[in-house]
C-alpha positions as CSV (number, residue, x, y, z in Angstrom):
1,X,-13.2,22.1,-28.4
2,X,-14.3,21.3,-31.8
3,X,-16.2,18.3,-33.2
4,X,-14.4,16.0,-35.6
5,X,-15.5,14.3,-38.7
6,X,-14.7,10.6,-38.9
7,X,-14.6,8.8,-42.2
8,X,-17.5,6.4,-42.7
9,X,-18.3,3.6,-45.1
10,X,-18.0,4.6,-48.8
11,X,-21.1,6.6,-49.9
12,X,-22.2,7.3,-46.3
13,X,-22.0,10.7,-44.7
14,X,-19.1,11.1,-42.3
15,X,-19.7,10.5,-38.6
16,X,-19.6,13.5,-36.3
17,X,-17.6,12.8,-33.1
18,X,-18.3,15.1,-30.2
19,X,-15.4,16.2,-28.1
20,X,-14.7,14.0,-25.1
21,X,-16.6,14.8,-21.9
22,X,-14.0,16.0,-19.3
23,X,-16.3,15.0,-16.4
24,X,-15.4,11.4,-17.0
25,X,-11.6,12.0,-17.0
26,X,-11.1,10.5,-13.5
27,X,-13.0,7.3,-14.5
28,X,-10.8,7.0,-17.6
29,X,-7.7,7.3,-15.5
30,X,-9.1,4.8,-13.0
31,X,-9.9,2.5,-15.9
32,X,-6.3,2.7,-17.2
33,X,-4.9,1.9,-13.8
34,X,-7.4,-0.9,-13.3
35,X,-6.3,-2.3,-16.7
36,X,-2.7,-2.4,-15.6
37,X,-3.7,-4.0,-12.3
38,X,-5.7,-6.6,-14.3
39,X,-2.7,-7.5,-16.4
40,X,-0.6,-7.9,-13.2
41,X,-3.3,-10.1,-11.6
42,X,-3.2,-12.3,-14.7
43,X,0.5,-12.5,-15.1
44,X,1.4,-13.3,-11.5
45,X,-0.5,-16.7,-11.4
46,X,0.9,-17.6,-14.8
47,X,4.4,-17.1,-13.5
48,X,3.5,-19.1,-10.3
49,X,2.4,-22.0,-12.5
50,X,6.0,-22.4,-13.7
51,X,7.8,-21.4,-10.4
52,X,5.7,-23.0,-7.7
53,X,5.2,-26.7,-7.2
54,X,2.0,-28.2,-8.7
55,X,-0.7,-28.8,-6.0
56,X,-2.2,-32.2,-5.6
57,X,-5.8,-32.8,-6.3
58,X,-6.8,-35.1,-3.4
59,X,-8.2,-33.7,-0.1
60,X,-5.5,-34.6,2.5
61,X,-2.4,-33.9,0.4
62,X,-4.0,-30.7,-0.9
63,X,-4.5,-29.4,2.6
64,X,-0.9,-30.2,3.4
65,X,0.2,-28.4,0.3
66,X,-1.8,-25.3,1.3
67,X,-0.3,-25.4,4.8
68,X,3.2,-25.7,3.4
69,X,2.8,-23.1,0.6
70,X,0.5,-20.5,2.2
71,X,2.0,-17.6,0.3
72,X,1.6,-19.2,-3.1
73,X,-1.9,-20.4,-2.3
74,X,-3.0,-17.0,-1.0
75,X,-1.5,-15.1,-3.9
76,X,-3.3,-17.3,-6.4
77,X,-6.5,-17.0,-4.5
78,X,-6.3,-13.2,-4.3
79,X,-5.4,-13.0,-8.0
80,X,-8.4,-15.1,-8.9
81,X,-10.9,-13.3,-6.8
82,X,-9.4,-9.9,-7.1
83,X,-9.4,-10.1,-10.9
84,X,-13.1,-9.2,-11.1
85,X,-12.7,-5.8,-9.4
86,X,-10.4,-4.1,-11.9
87,X,-12.2,-5.8,-14.8
88,X,-15.4,-4.1,-13.7
89,X,-13.8,-0.7,-13.5
90,X,-12.3,-1.2,-17.0
91,X,-15.6,-2.3,-18.4
92,X,-17.3,0.8,-16.8
93,X,-14.7,3.1,-18.3
94,X,-14.9,1.4,-21.7
95,X,-18.7,1.6,-21.6
96,X,-18.7,5.3,-20.9
97,X,-16.0,6.0,-23.5
98,X,-17.9,4.0,-26.2
99,X,-21.2,5.6,-25.4
100,X,-20.2,8.6,-27.4
101,X,-19.9,6.4,-30.5
102,X,-22.8,4.0,-30.1
103,X,-24.8,3.9,-26.8
104,X,-26.6,0.7,-27.5
105,X,-23.4,-1.2,-28.3
106,X,-21.7,0.3,-25.2
107,X,-24.6,-0.7,-23.0
108,X,-24.8,-4.3,-24.3
109,X,-21.0,-4.7,-24.2
110,X,-20.9,-3.4,-20.6
111,X,-23.7,-5.7,-19.6
112,X,-22.1,-8.7,-21.1
113,X,-18.8,-7.9,-19.4
114,X,-20.4,-7.5,-16.0
115,X,-22.4,-10.7,-16.4
116,X,-19.4,-12.7,-17.5
117,X,-17.3,-11.5,-14.5
118,X,-20.2,-12.3,-12.2
119,X,-20.5,-15.8,-13.7
120,X,-16.8,-16.4,-13.4
121,X,-16.7,-15.5,-9.7
122,X,-19.8,-17.6,-8.9
123,X,-18.4,-20.6,-10.8
124,X,-15.1,-20.3,-9.0
125,X,-16.8,-20.2,-5.6
126,X,-19.2,-23.0,-6.6
127,X,-16.2,-25.2,-7.4
128,X,-14.6,-24.4,-4.0
129,X,-17.8,-25.3,-2.2
130,X,-18.0,-28.6,-4.1
131,X,-14.4,-29.4,-3.1
132,X,-15.0,-28.5,0.5
133,X,-18.2,-30.7,0.7
134,X,-16.2,-33.8,-0.3
């Protein structure tokens, strides 16, 4: 494999791009599959918003809704909680792929992605705990 020269800003020397590291090929494939799963886990709840009945916000009627529409409720719950797993795989693959270009940017981007997924999961579970405490 040969190295390639990438054009840089005018007046700057061209960037040298090393050949891809084949040892990460499985991670890249897993990242691609996880990205497709991520899209599905986003689209399914969006479709359910238009197809399924709107849940009530009060405690008693909400529990009745959940008991009546178990499939819809579980699907939305799995899509919400399960969304973080493929996102983390995609972020790991993107971080490794971008580390060949700029390691600092790849590390910061990966860190921000992991932190944002962790915060999203914790806020979602915090909201559920607040509702169950009422």
